[in-house]
C-alpha positions in Angstrom: -89.5 30.4 28.0 -88.3 30.6 31.6 -88.3 33.7 33.7 -84.8 35.2 34.2 -83.5 36.0 37.7 -83.1 39.6 38.8 -79.5 39.4 37.5 -80.6 38.3 34.1 -79.7 34.6 34.4 -82.3 32.4 32.6 -82.8 28.9 31.3 -80.5 29.5 28.3 -77.6 30.2 30.8 -78.5 27.3 33.0 -78.4 24.8 30.2 -75.5 26.3 28.2 -73.0 23.8 27.0 -74.8 20.7 28.1 -75.8 19.5 24.6 -72.8 21.0 22.7 -71.0 18.5 20.4 -67.6 17.5 21.8 -64.9 15.0 20.6 -65.6 11.4 21.5 -63.9 9.8 24.5 -62.1 6.7 23.2 -61.4 3.6 25.3 -59.2 0.6 25.4 -59.7 -2.9 27.1 -58.8 -3.0 30.8 -56.5 -5.9 31.7 -56.8 -5.8 35.6 -59.6 -5.6 38.2 -59.7 -3.5 41.3 -57.5 -0.5 40.9 -57.9 3.3 40.6 -56.8 5.7 37.9 -56.3 9.4 38.8 -55.9 12.0 36.1 -55.1 15.7 36.9 -55.6 18.5 34.4 -54.1 21.7 35.7 -54.9 23.9 32.8 -58.7 23.4 32.2 -60.4 26.4 30.7 -64.0 27.2 29.6 -66.1 30.4 29.3 -68.8 31.8 31.5 -72.1 31.7 29.4 -73.3 34.9 31.0 -70.2 37.2 31.0 -68.1 35.6 28.3 -65.1 35.7 30.7 -62.7 32.8 30.8 -62.9 30.3 33.7 -59.7 28.5 34.8 -59.5 25.3 36.9 -57.6 22.3 37.9 -59.6 19.2 37.2 -59.1 15.8 38.9 -60.7 12.7 37.5 -60.5 9.5 39.5 -62.1 6.2 38.5 -62.0 2.4 39.0 -62.1 0.9 35.5 -64.5 -1.9 34.7 -63.9 -3.5 31.2 -62.6 -0.2 29.6 -60.1 2.5 30.3 -60.4 6.0 28.8 -57.7 6.8 26.2 -55.7 9.8 27.4 -55.2 11.6 24.1 -58.9 11.5 23.4 -59.5 12.8 26.9 -57.1 15.7 26.2 -58.8 16.6 22.9 -62.2 16.3 24.7 -61.2 18.7 27.5 -59.5 21.1 25.0 -62.9 21.5 23.4 -64.2 23.2 26.5 -61.8 26.1 25.9 -64.3 28.1 23.9 -67.5 26.5 25.3 -69.9 28.7 27.3 -70.7 26.5 30.4 -71.1 27.0 34.1 -68.7 25.3 36.5 -71.3 23.0 37.8 -72.5 21.9 34.4 -68.9 21.3 33.1 -68.0 19.0 36.0 -71.3 17.1 35.8 -71.1 16.8 32.0 -67.5 15.5 32.2 -68.6 12.9 34.8 -71.6 11.8 32.6 -69.4 11.5 29.5 -66.8 9.5 31.4 -69.4 7.1 32.7 -71.0 6.8 29.2 -67.7 6.1 27.5 -65.9 3.7 29.8 -68.6 2.4 32.2 -66.3 2.5 35.3 -67.1 0.8 38.6 -67.1 4.3 40.2 -66.0 7.8 39.0 -65.4 11.1 40.7 -64.7 14.5 38.9 -63.5 17.5 40.9 -63.1 21.0 39.5 -61.1 23.5 41.6 -61.9 26.8 39.9 -59.7 29.8 40.3 -61.0 32.8 42.2 -63.1 35.4 40.4 -64.4 38.4 42.3 -62.7 37.0 45.4 -64.6 33.7 45.3 -63.3 30.3 44.4 -65.4 27.2 43.9 -64.8 23.5 44.2 -67.3 21.4 42.4 -67.4 17.6 43.0 -69.6 15.1 41.2 -69.5 11.3 41.7 -71.0 8.2 40.1 -72.9 6.2 41.0 -75.2 9.2 41.7 -76.9 9.4 45.0 -80.7 9.0 45.1 -82.6 12.3 44.5 -83.7 14.1 47.6 -87.0 15.7 47.9 -86.7 19.5 47.8 -87.8 21.3 51.0 -91.0 23.3 50.9 
């Protein structure tokens, strides 16, 4: 069991929502090479795993399809499943990226979450694939 921070955040909060079952992202065969698909989701919602308060964001997903494109109805159902899921902003954006890559194997993909202010702070989380090489942490 990990030690919680002074504010009570522990490993359970850090990993919340990462393994939760979500609807499958369906795909269909791409017919053309070398183009970009951009999808905007202005009404994304999830729940903070620590406070239980709702989080609101506009998500933007951009990708260049390889052999497969994501089917939009399944993407909508997948994203609606986050509505009651306790997950941090950073985890949500990175999980969406990983699920997109796993389902449609794009040439590249970028997921951006522009989260509404809470307590006077707004956050923008951006995750891209392929992922950069891991950096060594400073000591």
